[in-house]
C-alpha positions as CSV (number, residue, x, y, z in Angstrom):
1,M,78.4,117.6,109.8
2,E,76.8,114.2,109.3
3,I,75.0,115.5,106.2
4,E,78.3,116.6,104.8
5,F,79.5,113.1,105.1
6,L,76.4,111.3,103.7
7,I,75.8,113.3,100.6
8,P,79.1,112.6,98.9
9,R,78.7,108.9,99.8
10,F,75.2,108.8,98.2
11,I,76.5,110.5,95.1
12,A,79.5,108.1,94.9
13,A,77.2,105.1,95.3
14,G,75.1,106.2,92.3
15,T,73.4,103.9,89.9
16,A,74.8,102.2,86.8
17,H,72.7,104.5,84.6
18,W,74.0,107.6,86.4
19,R,77.6,106.5,86.1
20,R,77.2,105.8,82.4
21,F,76.0,109.3,81.5
22,M,77.3,111.4,84.4
23,A,80.6,110.0,85.4
24,T,82.9,112.6,87.0
25,L,86.7,112.7,86.6
26,L,88.9,114.7,89.0
27,H,91.9,115.7,86.9
28,I,94.9,117.1,88.8
29,D,98.1,118.4,87.1
30,S,101.1,119.5,89.1
31,S,103.9,120.1,86.6
32,V,105.3,123.6,86.6
33,F,105.6,123.4,82.8
34,P,102.8,123.9,80.2
35,E,101.5,120.9,78.3
36,E,103.8,121.3,75.3
37,A,106.9,121.2,77.6
38,S,105.6,118.8,80.2
39,S,105.8,115.1,79.9
40,S,103.2,114.3,82.6
41,R,100.7,116.9,81.2
42,S,100.9,115.4,77.7
43,V,100.1,111.9,79.1
44,T,97.3,113.1,81.4
45,A,95.9,115.0,78.4
46,A,95.8,111.8,76.4
47,F,94.0,110.0,79.2
48,R,91.4,112.8,79.6
49,K,90.8,113.0,75.9
50,T,89.9,109.3,75.7
51,W,87.9,109.6,79.0
52,E,85.8,112.4,77.6
53,E,85.2,110.5,74.4
54,Q,83.9,107.6,76.5
55,H,81.8,110.0,78.8
56,P,80.6,112.8,76.5
57,E,77.9,113.7,79.0
58,G,80.1,113.4,82.0
59,A,81.9,116.1,84.0
60,V,85.6,116.9,84.6
61,I,86.8,118.7,87.7
62,Y,90.2,120.2,86.8
63,R,92.8,121.5,89.1
64,D,96.1,122.9,87.8
65,L,98.1,123.1,91.0
66,A,100.9,125.0,89.3
67,A,98.7,127.8,88.0
68,D,96.3,127.8,90.9
69,P,98.0,126.2,94.0
70,V,95.9,125.3,97.0
71,P,96.8,126.7,100.4
72,H,99.4,124.7,102.3
73,I,98.0,123.2,105.5
74,T,97.9,125.6,108.4
75,A,97.3,125.1,112.2
76,D,93.8,126.6,111.8
77,A,93.0,124.3,108.8
78,W,94.2,121.2,110.6
79,S,92.8,121.9,114.1
80,A,89.4,122.8,112.7
81,G,88.9,119.3,111.5
82,Y,88.9,118.1,115.2
83,A,86.5,120.8,116.5
84,T,82.7,121.1,116.1
85,P,81.5,124.1,114.0
86,S,80.4,125.9,117.1
87,Q,83.9,125.6,118.6
88,R,85.8,126.9,115.6
89,T,87.2,130.4,115.4
90,P,86.5,132.5,112.3
91,E,90.0,131.8,111.1
92,Q,89.4,128.0,111.6
93,S,86.1,128.1,109.8
94,A,87.5,129.9,106.8
95,A,90.5,127.6,106.5
96,F,88.4,124.5,107.0
97,A,85.9,125.6,104.3
98,A,88.7,125.5,101.7
99,R,89.6,122.0,102.9
100,V,86.0,120.8,102.7
101,N,85.7,122.1,99.1
102,L,88.8,120.0,98.1
103,M,87.5,116.9,100.0
104,E,84.1,117.2,98.3
105,E,85.7,117.3,94.9
106,L,87.5,114.1,95.7
107,E,84.4,112.5,97.1
108,R,82.3,113.4,94.0
109,A,84.8,111.8,91.6
110,D,84.1,108.5,90.1
111,A,87.8,108.4,89.0
112,V,90.9,110.5,89.7
113,L,93.7,111.4,87.4
114,I,96.9,112.8,88.8
115,G,100.0,114.1,87.0
116,A,103.0,113.7,89.4
117,P,106.4,114.6,88.0
118,M,109.5,113.9,90.1
119,Y,111.2,117.0,91.4
120,N,114.3,116.4,93.4
121,F,113.3,112.8,94.0
122,S,109.8,113.6,95.3
123,I,106.4,115.0,94.2
124,P,105.9,118.8,93.7
125,S,105.1,120.7,96.9
126,T,101.8,121.8,95.4
127,L,100.6,118.2,95.1
128,K,101.7,117.5,98.6
129,A,99.7,120.5,99.7
130,W,96.6,119.1,98.0
131,L,97.1,115.7,99.7
132,D,97.5,117.4,103.1
133,N,94.2,119.2,102.6
134,V,92.1,116.2,101.4
135,L,93.5,113.8,104.0
136,M,91.3,114.0,107.1
137,L,91.0,111.3,109.8
138,G,87.3,110.4,110.3
139,R,86.3,111.4,106.8
140,T,88.6,110.5,103.9
141,A,91.0,108.5,106.2
142,G,90.4,106.2,109.1
143,E,87.9,103.3,109.5
144,A,85.1,104.6,107.3
145,R,86.9,106.3,104.4
146,S,84.5,108.3,102.2
147,V,86.6,107.7,99.1
148,Q,87.3,104.0,99.6
149,G,87.8,102.2,96.3
150,T,87.7,105.2,94.0
151,P,90.1,104.4,91.1
152,V,93.0,106.7,90.6
153,V,95.6,106.8,87.8
154,V,98.9,108.5,88.5
155,V,101.2,109.6,85.7
156,A,104.6,109.5,87.3
157,S,107.3,111.2,85.1
158,R,111.0,111.6,85.9
159,G,114.1,112.8,84.1
160,G,116.1,109.7,84.7
161,S,115.3,106.0,85.4
162,Y,114.5,104.7,88.9
163,A,113.3,101.3,87.9
164,P,114.2,98.2,89.8
165,G,117.8,97.3,89.1
166,T,118.9,100.7,88.1
167,P,121.6,102.6,90.1
168,R,119.1,105.1,91.4
169,E,116.4,102.6,92.4
170,G,116.8,103.6,96.0
171,Y,116.0,107.3,95.2
172,E,112.4,106.5,94.0
173,F,110.2,108.3,96.5
174,V,107.3,109.3,94.2
175,Q,105.6,105.9,93.7
176,N,106.4,104.7,97.2
177,Y,105.0,107.8,98.8
178,L,101.9,108.0,96.7
179,E,101.1,104.4,97.2
180,A,101.4,104.9,101.0
181,V,99.0,107.9,100.9
182,L,96.6,107.1,98.2
183,V,96.2,103.4,99.0
184,G,97.3,102.9,102.6
185,T,95.6,106.1,103.9
186,L,92.8,107.1,101.5
187,G,91.9,103.5,100.3
188,L,92.0,104.4,96.6
189,D,92.4,101.9,93.9
190,L,95.8,103.0,92.4
191,D,97.3,102.4,89.0
192,F,100.6,104.0,87.8
193,I,101.7,105.1,84.3
194,V,105.4,105.7,84.5
195,L,107.3,107.8,81.9
196,E,111.1,107.9,82.4
197,L,114.2,109.5,80.9
198,T,112.4,112.7,80.0
199,H,115.7,114.7,80.3
200,A,117.3,112.7,77.5
201,P,116.2,114.9,74.6
202,R,117.6,118.0,76.4
203,N,120.7,116.7,78.0
204,P,123.6,115.9,75.7
205,A,125.1,113.5,78.2
206,M,121.9,111.4,77.9
207,S,121.7,111.5,74.1
208,E,122.2,107.8,73.7
209,L,119.1,107.2,75.9
210,V,116.8,109.1,73.6
211,P,115.5,106.0,71.9
212,L,114.6,104.5,75.4
213,Y,112.9,107.8,76.3
214,E,110.9,107.8,73.1
215,A,109.8,104.2,73.7
216,S,108.8,105.1,77.3
217,R,106.8,108.1,76.1
218,Q,105.0,106.1,73.4
219,R,104.2,103.3,75.9
220,A,102.9,105.9,78.4
221,L,100.6,107.5,75.9
222,E,99.3,104.1,74.8
223,E,98.7,103.1,78.4
224,A,96.9,106.3,79.1
225,T,94.4,105.6,76.3
226,A,94.0,102.0,77.2
227,K,93.5,102.7,80.9
228,A,91.0,105.4,80.2
229,K,88.9,103.0,78.1
230,E,89.3,100.2,80.6
231,L,88.2,102.5,83.5
232,A,85.2,103.8,81.5
233,E,84.1,100.2,80.8
234,R,84.5,99.3,84.4
235,L,82.4,102.2,85.7
236,T,79.6,101.6,83.2
237,A,79.4,97.9,83.6
């Protein structure tokens, strides 16, 4: 078990030369819609395109949680994390192996990109399932977090506006929740790209807000390109 913990930390430590030519991006999409119909996917795609231009020899670990959802956490998967390998039942071992695979992907990443659309005021259940699997006290969470400081960019899209001062400000549970988990629990270095009013082009009642949506979308795409370049420069410095 100790070897499982040390190898990802060694890889993450790396050298500047390794990062320059072999940087790894963990890209996670969770929108139920394909890219041409998804606001969050279009922005994560812009980020990834720029990232790959900056890291042509690098690697991308991609997870489409809508097309290939990870298992929701079970009693076996959870309890196995607090038992030694010899104590685990076959069911616990199988469930925990799936969790380890997800945790290792996160630990191998030099940067993380997450598309997180708002569904009913919260994140998609598939993204919550992924978070439940990778969050493990004594490994990715706790005093010695194996992913501490890894930069993560979250593209948060929503149909309306939940910005400070708006009527629905109090219903914003996506950024608040993800900050608590990604920063407070996993210790990641979090940055948001927020795209709002995505329902405006399809909802006649929001037609007057279309210009604001278009401005928000353009700003999000520009931020995605800029943040990808900025992150690439930071990792290769």
